[in-house]
GUZAMAR-224598 format. One record per residue: residue number from 1; residue in one letter; chain; x, y, z of N, C-alpha, C in turn. Coordinates in steps of 0.001 Angstrom, whole numbers, plus 500000, padded with zeros to 6 digits. Atoms other than C-alpha are relative to their C-alpha. Example, Ala and Ser with C-alpha at 12.3 -4.5 7.8 and 13.67 -1.06 7.14 Angstrom:
BEGIN
1  a  A  500890  498810  500000  512300  495500  507800  500900  501200  500000 $
2  s  A  499180  498810  499940  513670  498940  507140  499230  501090  500730 $
END
This chain:
BEGIN
1  x  A  501285  499946  499576  551278  470918  503715  499284  501242  499261 $
2  x  A  500779  499045  500791  548809  472996  501535  499261  501046  501000 $
3  x  A  500700  499024  498950  547283  476231  503472  498620  499672  499684 $
4  x  A  501534  500315  499978  543823  475865  504353  499224  501247  499177 $
5  x  A  500645  498826  500617  541310  478010  502325  499296  500643  501095 $
6  x  A  500385  499201  498957  539982  480955  504040  498389  499687  500517 $
7  x  A  501489  500365  499615  536251  479757  504026  499926  498874  500888 $
8  x  A  500160  501106  498966  537145  476683  505923  500406  500494  501389 $
9  x  A  499712  499451  498609  538385  478834  508861  498842  500856  500509 $
10  x  A  501086  498969  499834  535097  481123  508712  499183  499210  501075 $
11  x  A  501030  500523  498928  533172  480558  512092  498508  500064  499544 $
12  x  A  501438  500083  500440  529493  479848  511935  499309  501765  500169 $
13  x  A  500404  498595  499843  528959  483528  513178  500181  500707  498725 $
14  x  A  499716  499226  501130  530724  484948  510246  499102  499556  498772 $
15  x  A  500598  500560  501016  528787  482648  508086  498568  500514  500085 $
16  x  A  501306  499304  500129  525392  483938  509045  500125  501525  499776 $
17  x  A  499632  498636  500385  526718  487459  508845  499848  500184  498550 $
18  x  A  499885  499847  501638  527618  486998  505174  498543  499547  499294 $
19  x  A  501041  500180  500449  524333  485219  504571  499187  501408  499990 $
20  x  A  500897  498609  499806  522364  488336  506055  500320  501101  499113 $
21  x  A  499638  499024  501054  524463  490578  503845  499645  499714  498702 $
22  x  A  500523  500516  501394  523608  488501  500916  498601  500252  499861 $
23  x  A  501256  499599  500247  519994  489055  501580  499691  501383  499988 $
24  x  A  500080  498482  500173  520339  492746  502130  500437  500562  498662 $
25  x  A  499512  499468  501241  522378  493373  499044  499555  499351  498756 $
26  x  A  500454  500578  501277  520442  491127  496917  500861  498887  499088 $
27  x  A  499133  500967  500542  523354  488606  496223  499548  498567  500121 $
28  x  A  500268  501389  499940  521821  485591  497543  498608  499694  500013 $
29  x  A  501161  500571  500122  518194  485556  497751  499110  500669  499118 $
30  x  A  500882  499396  501123  516705  487838  494928  498844  500443  500789 $
31  x  A  501225  499554  499249  513106  489013  495613  499548  499246  501058 $
32  x  A  500328  500940  498922  512288  485926  497527  500720  500204  501354 $
33  x  A  499247  499636  498788  515112  486787  499858  499543  501087  500933 $
34  x  A  500576  498924  499421  513637  490141  500685  498828  499792  500662 $
35  x  A  501175  500329  499465  510394  488753  501306  500230  499064  501188 $
36  x  A  499658  500875  498618  511661  486158  503729  500662  500670  501035 $
37  x  A  499519  499154  498846  513607  488723  505552  498955  500792  500678 $
38  x  A  500940  499160  499482  510636  490848  506013  499134  499137  500883 $
39  x  A  500844  500976  499272  508585  487808  507046  500623  499882  501313 $
40  x  A  499121  500170  498737  511364  487254  509620  499854  501217  501035 $
41  x  A  500037  498771  499320  511179  490834  510823  498630  499902  500690 $
42  x  A  501265  499876  499429  507481  490567  511399  499784  498959  501029 $
43  x  A  499967  500879  499059  507853  487320  513304  500544  500351  501308 $
44  x  A  499323  499597  498821  510345  488737  515519  499317  501008  500858 $
45  x  A  500766  499036  499272  508285  491668  516349  498828  499487  500634 $
46  x  A  501010  500811  499399  505316  489407  517004  500370  499425  501201 $
47  x  A  499422  500630  498910  507345  487543  519471  500297  501038  501076 $
48  x  A  499723  498909  498852  508374  490751  521346  498705  500494  500598 $
49  x  A  501290  499593  499435  504842  491998  521489  499442  498927  500846 $
50  x  A  500680  501332  499152  503646  488421  522738  500749  500046  501380 $
51  x  A  499159  500084  498643  506376  488467  525465  499527  500948  501008 $
52  x  A  500597  498885  499057  505011  491778  526767  498730  499914  500449 $
53  x  A  501546  500133  499609  501379  490920  526482  499725  498819  499383 $
54  x  A  500433  501264  500675  500558  487296  525968  498634  499876  499502 $
55  x  A  501231  500080  500809  497049  488031  525162  500020  500501  498803 $
56  x  A  499839  499516  501385  498268  489491  521941  499740  498819  498925 $
57  x  A  500006  501176  500627  498623  485881  520541  498462  499599  500130 $
58  x  A  501411  500545  499606  494743  485470  520340  499244  500203  498527 $
59  x  A  500928  499825  501133  492047  485248  517557  499415  501312  500021 $
60  x  A  500430  498509  499853  490643  488522  518710  500797  501003  499535 $
61  x  A  498936  499102  500342  493896  490314  518187  499967  499826  498387 $
62  x  A  499938  500294  501439  494066  488733  514655  499047  500668  499216 $
63  x  A  501145  499381  500641  490688  489793  513588  499994  501385  500059 $
64  x  A  499801  498501  499824  491315  493235  514933  500994  500596  498928 $
65  x  A  498997  499600  500835  494402  493639  512952  499706  499961  498431 $
66  x  A  500482  500012  501567  492680  492603  509436  499152  500881  499972 $
67  x  A  501022  498918  500242  489847  494909  510173  500659  501412  499788 $
68  x  A  499189  498788  499993  492350  497826  510829  500753  500292  498941 $
69  x  A  499020  500003  501206  494631  496984  508048  499338  499757  498588 $
70  x  A  500674  500500  501235  492066  495849  505330  499897  501160  498972 $
71  x  A  500164  498867  500842  491252  499436  503809  501347  500368  499536 $
72  x  A  498955  499526  500228  494695  500575  503975  500873  499335  498985 $
73  x  A  499330  501094  501018  496068  497399  502119  499378  500088  498675 $
74  x  A  500783  499805  501132  493492  497803  499467  500626  501309  498986 $
75  x  A  499343  498796  500848  494928  501384  498524  501337  499845  499612 $
76  x  A  498554  500227  500151  498503  500138  498923  500222  499240  498816 $
77  x  A  499932  500836  501113  497832  497666  496311  499916  501008  498508 $
78  x  A  500145  499143  501064  496866  500481  493827  501504  500813  499979 $
79  x  A  498698  499235  500192  500004  502472  494831  501365  499174  499524 $
80  x  A  498887  500754  500568  502112  499472  494216  500005  499855  498427 $
81  x  A  500015  500002  501484  501010  499319  490604  500550  501297  499387 $
82  x  A  499441  498814  500543  502062  502899  490063  501279  500034  500163 $
83  x  A  498527  500137  499909  505486  502414  491757  500623  499129  499165 $
84  x  A  499357  500957  500826  506173  499440  489552  500390  500671  498677 $
85  x  A  499908  499376  501400  505890  501638  486474  501028  500898  500147 $
86  x  A  499126  498833  499948  508380  504116  487934  499465  501351  500559 $
87  x  A  500649  498816  499650  505923  506600  489102  499737  499983  501603 $
88  x  A  500249  499817  498495  504761  507774  492690  498602  500999  500131 $
89  x  A  501393  499363  499855  501107  508835  493446  500048  500487  501571 $
90  x  A  500141  499433  498731  500628  511002  496554  498569  500732  500157 $
91  x  A  501169  499465  500019  497128  511953  495702  498952  499055  500383 $
92  x  A  500936  501116  499720  495519  508535  496654  499075  500206  501148 $
93  x  A  500867  499599  498864  494164  509758  500093  498926  500846  499725 $
94  x  A  500896  499018  500455  492737  512806  498608  498871  499508  499180 $
95  x  A  501008  500511  500859  491071  510934  495933  498954  499091  500863 $
96  x  A  500848  501078  499071  489822  508186  498578  498796  500834  500643 $
97  x  A  501108  499305  499249  487983  510844  500524  499052  500891  499321 $
98  x  A  500823  499375  501050  486602  512733  497521  498979  498960  499451 $
99  x  A  501079  501207  500573  485123  509459  496222  498932  499447  500816 $
100  x  A  500749  500651  498986  483760  508367  499428  498784  501232  500327 $
101  x  A  500890  498916  499570  482242  511997  500042  498853  500111  498799 $
102  x  A  500958  499849  501200  480633  512147  496512  499075  498779  499861 $
103  x  A  501016  501342  499824  479243  508483  496915  498856  500314  501123 $
104  x  A  501011  499621  498910  477643  509463  500240  499097  501029  499717 $
105  x  A  500679  498625  500253  476367  512899  499226  498908  499437  498755 $
106  x  A  501002  500263  501103  474631  511349  495985  498976  498961  500524 $
107  x  A  500875  501084  499307  473066  508408  497973  499240  500770  500826 $
108  x  A  500958  499274  499243  471498  510928  500350  499304  501037  498966 $
109  x  A  500671  498984  500906  470733  513468  497559  498714  499160  499308 $
110  x  A  501158  500663  500887  468634  510874  495317  499353  498850  500972 $
111  x  A  500764  500597  498973  467503  508939  498526  500384  498371  499515 $
112  x  A  499737  501409  500390  469330  505624  497269  500850  499455  500989 $
113  x  A  499287  500767  498817  470235  503490  500378  500438  498466  499321 $
114  x  A  499326  501287  500638  472367  500986  498427  501385  499775  499974 $
115  x  A  498442  499910  500126  475894  499849  499096  500530  499783  498716 $
116  x  A  499303  500189  501193  476377  498647  495586  499872  501273  499197 $
117  x  A  499941  498799  500657  475291  502052  494209  501160  501063  500640 $
118  x  A  498909  499195  499345  477808  503712  496667  501393  499482  499506 $
119  x  A  498567  500463  500358  480631  501513  495701  500148  500258  498408 $
120  x  A  499803  499561  501450  480012  501915  491936  500447  501508  499946 $
121  x  A  499646  498534  499979  480104  505821  492447  501479  500249  500491 $
122  x  A  498846  499877  499304  483021  505630  494811  501288  499702  498991 $
123  x  A  498979  500538  500899  485201  503381  492503  500077  500782  498742 $
124  x  A  499909  499168  501246  484140  505409  489475  500580  501390  500009 $
125  x  A  499466  498527  499739  484934  508838  490869  501760  499806  500189 $
126  x  A  498601  500307  499670  488268  507252  491994  500850  499765  498870 $
127  x  A  499430  500337  501360  488992  505844  488482  500177  501316  499034 $
128  x  A  499948  498831  500807  488170  509052  486818  501259  500938  500431 $
129  x  A  498828  499120  499772  490670  511136  488909  501261  499453  499768 $
130  x  A  498567  500761  500276  493342  508567  488445  500310  500093  498484 $
131  x  A  499802  499801  501363  492756  508739  484689  500487  501450  499618 $
132  x  A  499665  498521  500283  493065  512496  484862  501555  500142  500333 $
133  x  A  498461  499901  499641  496415  512141  486703  500947  499315  498750 $
134  x  A  499382  500653  501047  497697  509594  483964  499888  500698  498705 $
135  x  A  499944  499321  501234  496553  511627  481074  500732  501381  500052 $
136  x  A  499264  498760  500017  498203  514912  482416  501649  499508  499832 $
137  x  A  498482  500336  499968  501582  513019  483038  500386  499664  498592 $
138  x  A  499596  500277  501321  501509  511595  479461  500051  501290  499182 $
139  x  A  500003  498825  500988  500537  514802  477725  501084  500926  500220 $
140  x  A  498971  498769  499654  502921  517334  479575  501201  499289  500499 $
141  x  A  498595  500670  499615  505711  514520  480595  500475  500795  501402 $
142  x  A  499773  499354  498664  505522  516141  484130  500293  498834  500942 $
143  x  A  499705  500981  499022  507061  514292  487032  498752  499567  500750 $
144  x  A  501190  500429  499457  504508  511951  488557  499743  500649  501595 $
145  x  A  500284  499518  498769  505112  513320  492026  499404  501370  500007 $
146  x  A  500452  498698  500177  504556  516860  491068  498626  500013  499574 $
147  x  A  501293  500299  500512  501464  515797  489099  498917  499699  501072 $
148  x  A  501007  500468  499033  499745  513969  491854  499986  500908  501235 $
149  x  A  499772  499117  498901  501012  516400  494555  498957  501175  499587 $
150  x  A  500899  498847  500405  499154  519203  492561  498329  499356  499961 $
151  x  A  501294  500448  499894  496020  516948  492348  499470  499881  501212 $
152  x  A  500469  499986  498517  495869  516395  496001  499515  501522  500378 $
153  x  A  500415  498851  499668  495813  520134  496381  498722  500341  499209 $
154  x  A  501268  499706  500802  492997  520535  493652  498775  499276  500603 $
155  x  A  501284  500716  499292  490848  517908  495428  499673  500616  501105 $
156  x  A  500318  499383  498752  491256  519442  498749  499303  501298  499904 $
157  x  A  500471  498725  500215  490295  522771  497307  498515  499848  499456 $
158  x  A  501539  500233  500660  487154  521442  495396  499153  499480  501253 $
159  x  A  500745  500292  498752  485982  519897  498721  499788  501047  500984 $
160  x  A  500109  499029  498914  486699  522694  500936  499314  501251  499568 $
161  x  A  500370  498633  500650  485910  525711  498642  498602  499814  499134 $
162  x  A  500954  500020  500985  483660  524680  495855  498847  499392  500497 $
163  x  A  501139  500720  499554  481433  522064  497451  499911  500225  501413 $
164  x  A  500597  499675  498646  481500  523676  500812  500064  498846  500856 $
165  x  A  500230  501217  499549  482166  520201  502136  499914  500062  501671 $
166  x  A  499998  500292  498728  480950  519543  505627  499935  498641  500531 $
167  x  A  500043  501427  499604  481470  516425  507622  498595  499435  500011 $
168  x  A  501191  500692  500048  478671  513993  507098  500127  498840  501090 $
169  x  A  499842  500739  498722  478051  512291  510532  499179  498699  499907 $
170  x  A  500473  501231  500204  476853  508761  511086  498541  499990  499758 $
171  x  A  501431  500045  500162  473186  509774  511636  499382  500545  498582 $
172  x  A  500350  499747  501413  473114  511234  508022  500695  499052  498994 $
173  x  A  499726  500918  501110  474688  508407  506320  499220  499091  499695 $
174  x  A  500906  501020  500220  472868  505720  504547  500266  498695  500786 $
175  x  A  499741  501139  499046  472192  502624  506694  500761  499076  499336 $
176  x  A  499204  500993  500709  473705  500467  503991  501470  500203  500300 $
177  x  A  498624  499663  499631  477048  502324  504610  500405  499623  501386 $
178  x  A  499713  500206  498565  476797  501975  508351  500209  498544  500265 $
179  x  A  500025  501483  499545  476096  498348  508169  501394  499322  499315 $
180  x  A  498720  500579  500490  478982  497792  505832  501295  500035  500899 $
181  x  A  498888  499849  499024  481454  499083  508561  499801  499036  501017 $
182  x  A  500256  500668  498859  479908  496637  510977  499928  498605  499826 $
183  x  A  500402  501483  500153  479051  493507  509246  501207  499179  499964 $
184  x  A  498986  501141  499945  480868  490269  509686  499522  498811  499123 $
185  x  A  500376  501212  500690  481239  487164  507689  499647  498803  500680 $
186  x  A  500449  501083  498924  481068  484887  510741  500343  500761  501472 $
187  x  A  499814  499777  498590  481197  485177  514467  500305  498748  500868 $
188  x  A  499704  500922  499140  482587  483302  517198  499865  500330  501343 $
189  x  A  500046  499703  498559  481886  483272  521022  501333  500498  500676 $
190  x  A  498885  499368  499386  484384  485272  523002  499513  500678  501372 $
191  x  A  500521  499411  498799  483653  485709  526710  498533  500239  499850 $
192  x  A  501687  499904  500001  480060  487420  527247  499558  500379  498639 $
193  x  A  500591  499494  501408  480101  488445  523458  500602  499065  499088 $
194  x  A  499508  500652  501144  481272  487495  520028  501032  501021  499334 $
195  x  A  499209  499284  500754  483896  488563  517635  499855  499283  498734 $
196  x  A  500279  500536  501316  483828  488213  513949  500937  500506  498909 $
197  x  A  499188  499547  501116  485646  488460  510622  499347  500975  498976 $
198  x  A  500597  498678  500931  484855  491814  508904  499833  499658  498565 $
199  x  A  500246  500293  501419  483398  491790  505471  500938  500897  499146 $
200  x  A  498840  499354  500692  486248  494057  504553  500932  499015  499260 $
201  x  A  498872  500915  500626  488286  491018  503748  499480  499601  498779 $
202  x  A  500413  500339  501459  486095  490489  500609  500893  500824  499095 $
203  x  A  499161  499008  500858  487333  493751  498883  501324  499816  499970 $
204  x  A  498670  500349  499822  490599  492994  500219  500645  498832  499168 $
205  x  A  499574  501176  500722  491085  489563  498618  499730  500307  498562 $
206  x  A  500107  499553  501585  489379  490914  495225  501008  500887  499667 $
207  x  A  498842  499196  500397  491891  493644  495256  501320  499392  499877 $
208  x  A  498592  500710  500145  494919  491409  495895  499895  499223  498860 $
209  x  A  499952  500770  501155  493870  488867  493361  499973  500841  498631 $
210  x  A  499979  499247  501402  493168  491540  490520  501298  500732  499972 $
211  x  A  498700  499292  500394  496350  493347  491111  500893  498910  499565 $
212  x  A  498961  501049  500539  498260  489968  490962  499839  499786  498581 $
213  x  A  500244  500241  501390  496530  489156  487746  500363  501157  499089 $
214  x  A  499665  498766  500870  497009  492665  486243  501583  500227  499885 $
215  x  A  498630  499885  500029  500683  492662  487037  500855  499016  499427 $
216  x  A  499295  501091  500476  501532  489176  486190  499392  499142  498847 $
217  x  A  500633  500727  501036  499052  487871  483648  499527  500852  498990 $
218  x  A  500588  499162  500958  498337  490766  481395  501098  500798  499239 $
219  x  A  499149  499218  500703  500138  492704  478621  500459  501224  500872 $
220  x  A  499957  498764  499352  499661  495904  480588  500887  499823  501126 $
221  x  A  499333  500285  498904  501294  494400  483636  501522  499720  499533 $
222  x  A  498847  500045  500587  504434  493292  481600  500583  501233  499660 $
223  x  A  499653  498697  500335  504588  496835  480063  500286  500879  501298 $
224  x  A  499710  499208  498781  504337  498343  483530  501297  499561  500726 $
225  x  A  498649  500436  499612  507506  496333  484708  500933  500607  499288 $
226  x  A  498844  499637  500988  509364  497082  481513  500123  501611  500090 $
227  x  A  499641  498534  500056  508681  500885  481862  500687  500251  501497 $
228  x  A  499344  499570  498709  509802  501001  485467  501534  499293  500103 $
229  x  A  498647  500515  499968  512877  498861  484733  500986  500884  498970 $
230  x  A  499180  499367  501010  514080  500649  481534  498827  500663  499021 $
231  x  A  501004  499458  500780  511604  503097  480085  500322  500344  498515 $
232  x  A  499493  499572  501370  513653  504158  476959  499966  498551  499358 $
233  x  A  500133  501362  500623  513936  500309  476005  498469  499658  499905 $
234  x  A  501562  500735  500056  510163  499534  476911  499264  501051  498739 $
235  x  A  500627  499382  500942  509154  502608  474646  500581  499635  498511 $
236  x  A  499337  500449  501232  511550  501381  471872  499262  498804  499404 $
237  x  A  500840  501430  500266  509794  497951  472010  498553  500227  499654 $
238  x  A  501279  499788  500511  506494  499701  471243  498999  500068  501225 $
239  x  A  500812  499868  498831  505004  500134  474724  499127  501166  499801 $
240  x  A  500912  498907  500064  501853  502450  474455  499859  500529  501370 $
241  x  A  499873  499344  498632  502742  504998  477225  498762  500503  500278 $
242  x  A  501344  499657  499756  499276  506536  477061  499025  499022  500512 $
243  x  A  500933  501169  499410  497425  503173  477438  500416  499541  501379 $
244  x  A  499366  500373  498661  499626  502055  480253  499730  501033  501154 $
245  x  A  500090  498978  498867  499372  505262  482110  498246  500252  500549 $
246  x  A  501498  499917  499646  495473  505496  481888  499551  498775  500734 $
247  x  A  500445  501086  499098  495141  501938  483059  500567  499987  501243 $
248  x  A  499361  500245  498657  497551  501913  485902  499441  501145  501156 $
249  x  A  500442  498799  499080  496469  505362  487299  498471  499899  500154 $
250  x  A  501493  499939  499789  492660  504713  486730  499930  498724  500944 $
251  x  A  500105  501242  499218  493305  501256  488395  500337  500434  501564 $
252  x  A  499487  499419  498712  495130  503063  491433  498936  500766  500626 $
253  x  A  501120  499055  499669  492347  505558  491495  498770  499326  500516 $
254  x  A  501051  500912  499563  489731  502884  491640  499869  499378  501289 $
255  x  A  499803  500650  498807  491220  501156  494467  499786  500979  501258 $
256  x  A  500115  498967  499132  491464  504433  496229  498515  500468  500467 $
257  x  A  501282  499809  499955  487838  505225  495754  499226  498843  501006 $
258  x  A  500391  501114  499084  487006  501681  497384  500524  500103  501394 $
259  x  A  499363  499868  498606  489383  502228  500284  499422  501188  500812 $
260  x  A  500506  499045  499268  487809  505505  500982  498544  499886  500524 $
261  x  A  501433  500355  499562  484176  504162  501252  500135  498967  501076 $
262  x  A  499572  500834  499001  485720  501263  503342  500152  500843  501510 $
263  x  A  499642  499390  498966  487195  503852  505630  498868  500806  500726 $
264  x  A  501268  499133  499545  483971  506146  506088  499052  499129  500644 $
265  x  A  500989  500962  499453  481844  503134  506640  500508  499508  501552 $
266  x  A  499412  500307  498474  484337  502100  509521  499903  500901  500934 $
267  x  A  499955  498860  499025  484547  505276  511283  498647  500777  500202 $
268  x  A  501505  499500  500009  481076  506372  510423  500244  501499  499904 $
269  x  A  499826  498786  500050  482206  509784  509518  500571  500365  498687 $
270  x  A  499534  499250  501246  482761  511561  506175  500593  501276  500248 $
271  x  A  499356  498572  499726  485318  514369  506735  500983  500255  498950 $
272  x  A  498876  499815  501220  487289  515986  503952  501467  499941  500538 $
273  x  A  498550  499897  499467  490385  516107  506147  500479  498631  500896 $
274  x  A  499674  501119  499247  490153  512562  507725  501221  499242  499615 $
275  x  A  498832  500982  500285  492767  510674  505774  501307  500719  499411 $
276  x  A  498924  499313  500644  494979  513241  503878  500969  500255  501307 $
277  x  A  498892  499999  498859  498413  513278  505767  500592  498851  500522 $
278  x  A  499613  501247  499502  498758  509655  506319  500563  499302  498753 $
279  x  A  499441  500643  501267  500273  508880  502853  501346  499342  500272 $
280  x  A  498699  500673  499589  503685  508078  504581  499681  498447  500351 $
281  x  A  500392  501566  499666  502146  504852  506108  499842  499048  498909 $
282  x  A  500223  500979  501058  501012  503425  502906  501281  499774  498780 $
283  x  A  498604  499868  500846  504084  504627  500777  501197  499078  500792 $
284  x  A  499088  500824  499417  506242  503011  503468  499802  498542  500045 $
285  x  A  500439  501398  500038  504381  499732  503496  500497  499357  498514 $
286  x  A  499581  500733  501304  504901  499231  499664  501452  500100  499861 $
287  x  A  498547  500207  500159  508703  500152  499751  500534  499053  500867 $
288  x  A  499583  500991  499141  509191  497999  502851  499694  498545  499222 $
289  x  A  500330  501362  500704  507500  495252  500737  500728  499673  498713 $
290  x  A  499254  500594  501073  509903  495344  498150  500001  501021  498608 $
291  x  A  500276  499043  501134  508892  498214  495597  501209  500953  500042 $
292  x  A  499210  498936  500155  511554  500267  494324  499527  501388  499661 $
293  x  A  500272  498690  500498  511339  503943  494119  500442  500498  498823 $
294  x  A  499639  499735  501361  512914  503937  490758  499137  499075  499089 $
295  x  A  500959  500862  500964  510429  501254  489448  500518  498661  499661 $
296  x  A  499532  501252  500777  510527  497847  487829  500047  498886  501074 $
297  x  A  499965  501106  499008  510158  495745  491230  498917  500262  501008 $
298  x  A  501069  499885  499051  507405  495026  493628  498987  498734  499820 $
299  x  A  501041  500928  500048  504773  492335  494415  499021  500118  501010 $
300  x  A  501116  500177  499158  501510  491587  495980  500406  499589  501305 $
301  x  A  499617  500662  498744  502983  489432  498525  500912  501075  500789 $
302  x  A  499100  499063  499542  505577  492113  499444  499061  500971  500690 $
303  x  A  501049  498833  499745  502529  494888  499812  499467  499205  501366 $
304  x  A  500794  500588  498916  500655  492359  502169  500978  499985  501168 $
305  x  A  498950  499983  498791  503807  491881  504331  500295  501318  500613 $
306  x  A  499659  498588  499686  504619  495450  504341  499007  500571  500811 $
307  x  A  500948  499488  499242  501332  496541  505380  499712  499298  501307 $
308  x  A  500184  500598  498692  501134  493789  508039  500843  500714  500986 $
309  x  A  498947  499218  498923  504491  495385  509638  499348  501289  500313 $
310  x  A  500431  498491  499485  502913  499095  509530  498924  499694  500877 $
311  x  A  501114  500103  499314  499695  497807  510814  500448  499638  501575 $
312  x  A  499536  500312  498689  501335  496122  513778  500607  501042  500770 $
313  x  A  499417  498744  499422  503419  499174  514455  498898  500979  500421 $
314  x  A  501044  499038  499757  500330  501280  514456  499068  499425  501047 $
315  x  A  500983  500626  499023  498356  499093  516807  500606  499434  501090 $
316  x  A  499306  500848  498927  500985  497607  519066  500978  500681  500881 $
317  x  A  498794  499200  499402  503597  500249  519927  499538  500313  501644 $
318  x  A  500517  499762  498520  501384  500990  523217  500246  498863  500802 $
319  x  A  500032  501280  499295  501350  497413  524103  501602  499782  500511 $
320  x  A  498495  500236  499596  505359  497423  524295  500400  500980  500851 $
321  x  A  499455  498708  498921  505361  500599  526584  500329  501057  499241 $
322  x  A  499411  498624  500574  505992  503259  523753  498706  500662  499598 $
323  x  A  501342  499126  500342  503527  506137  523032  499852  499742  498533 $
324  x  A  500274  500168  501460  501784  505981  519737  500587  501046  499064 $
325  x  A  499358  498974  500747  503503  509168  518799  501507  499405  499312 $
326  x  A  498907  500510  500562  506547  506845  517925  499665  499410  498687 $
327  x  A  500116  500832  501185  504683  505279  514944  500679  500709  498908 $
328  x  A  499371  499420  501157  505805  507853  512361  501498  499891  500018 $
329  x  A  498535  499992  499831  509383  507675  513697  500274  498714  499502 $
330  x  A  499722  501479  500418  509503  503889  513214  499836  499818  498590 $
331  x  A  500523  500182  501519  507720  503898  509881  500873  500682  499138 $
332  x  A  499043  499167  500751  509941  506765  508653  501279  499517  499942 $
333  x  A  498638  500615  499966  513054  505104  509753  499998  498726  499188 $
334  x  A  500181  501098  500839  511874  501862  508046  500355  500230  498630 $
335  x  A  500318  499645  501313  511106  503671  504950  501364  500436  499518 $
336  x  A  498703  499488  500164  514635  505373  504961  501182  498774  499767 $
337  x  A  499157  501110  499959  516344  502069  505854  499867  499161  498665 $
338  x  A  500047  500902  501144  514940  500001  503061  500223  500680  498714 $
339  x  A  499548  499184  501343  515340  502879  500414  501406  499941  499839 $
340  x  A  498572  500030  500036  518844  502823  501275  500506  498630  499644 $
341  x  A  499883  501474  500648  519115  499121  500706  499910  499766  498683 $
342  x  A  500405  500097  501398  517411  499282  497600  501139  500621  499091 $
343  x  A  499039  499323  500906  519815  501922  496287  501368  499343  500092 $
344  x  A  498828  500922  499849  522775  499938  497511  500078  498896  499128 $
345  x  A  499837  501308  500726  521736  496946  495927  499843  500273  498404 $
346  x  A  500102  499525  501480  521047  498797  492451  501464  500473  499608 $
347  x  A  498517  499585  500347  524490  500243  492815  501063  498837  499870 $
348  x  A  499247  501190  500146  526073  496881  493355  499789  499352  498583 $
349  x  A  500474  500763  501411  524208  495453  490208  500539  500721  498989 $
350  x  A  499360  499278  501264  525286  498251  488130  501396  499892  499973 $
351  x  A  498637  500366  500140  528818  497723  489132  500294  498741  499249 $
352  x  A  499752  501293  500521  528686  494113  488367  499705  499932  498312 $
353  x  A  500389  499812  501382  527040  495010  484810  500841  500875  499314 $
354  x  A  499487  498826  500410  529540  497918  484322  499097  501086  499449 $
355  x  A  500914  499048  500467  526797  500351  484097  500101  500934  500976 $
356  x  A  499726  498999  499019  527973  503572  485591  499189  501341  500044 $
357  x  A  500804  498636  500126  525178  505884  484824  499371  500410  501294 $
358  x  A  500710  499774  498805  523342  505421  488230  500797  499819  501297 $
359  x  A  499249  500384  498777  526276  504840  490586  500421  501298  500690 $
END
């Protein structure tokens, strides 16, 4: 009698453990496996919150989550493009508030109460700051973290010292900006009042589609993935590093400017210190969504799911009985956990390919 194979004796429990390990290590699911795992985690968390607070599963909660996460998702899409190239940008929130401040101040100075004018200025200023980042990184071959961290300090200095930036309150903001923060695409009755889908969903959809097209349907996008995967090989194949840097950092800066205007319209306050300090939430969402810190990986779908998880944590911890102070703990833990998995997957891949340089 022949001995039975080991796998024939494996119980179902061991089977699902093996499949889960395959998802985590990248042996079974690839990029899609990571996305499905993240979607599963979101579903589990939603069920936990719903069991604690049944009212959470409502149209009002969904619309509120879309509103609170739209601006952050827009800027996360720009961060994704930079991280796919193998870089990292920590100046995006400083850039966002600078762009929003300049757009609001110029609107008041010239007496132009136009949302279109404010959007053009904010996106233009953001793109310009991003282009400067990309140019400095190219010319001096500086680490992207150092360059963008320095840019963050420069922007804060310009706002606080040279411009003498004082908060611009709602009463001094153009009416078009205040309306931008409250307008909805449609309303549905809810109790004695109404709830609606914020107009912020329009720039969010535009940013998501534009980012997908940039990364997946352009030569710049292919070069961006190539640089993140193997910069030496990409440069040998003729990738124009200056052009790629200018495009991706300008694009990320433009989305930062758009995000800044969305945020100040939502909170009805332009404050130089409003956003800076919350970079962890955005970076965590992008990494949790599948972007590698070393570059070469990442998707729009992953960012949308990663930001969904971060937004849920930011808005529902109190619902399940925890203080909002736990937000940073859970998001920081998720960032370390996902980054560790990413490193482990890369280590296994290098071992399989007999590449010992990064082990």
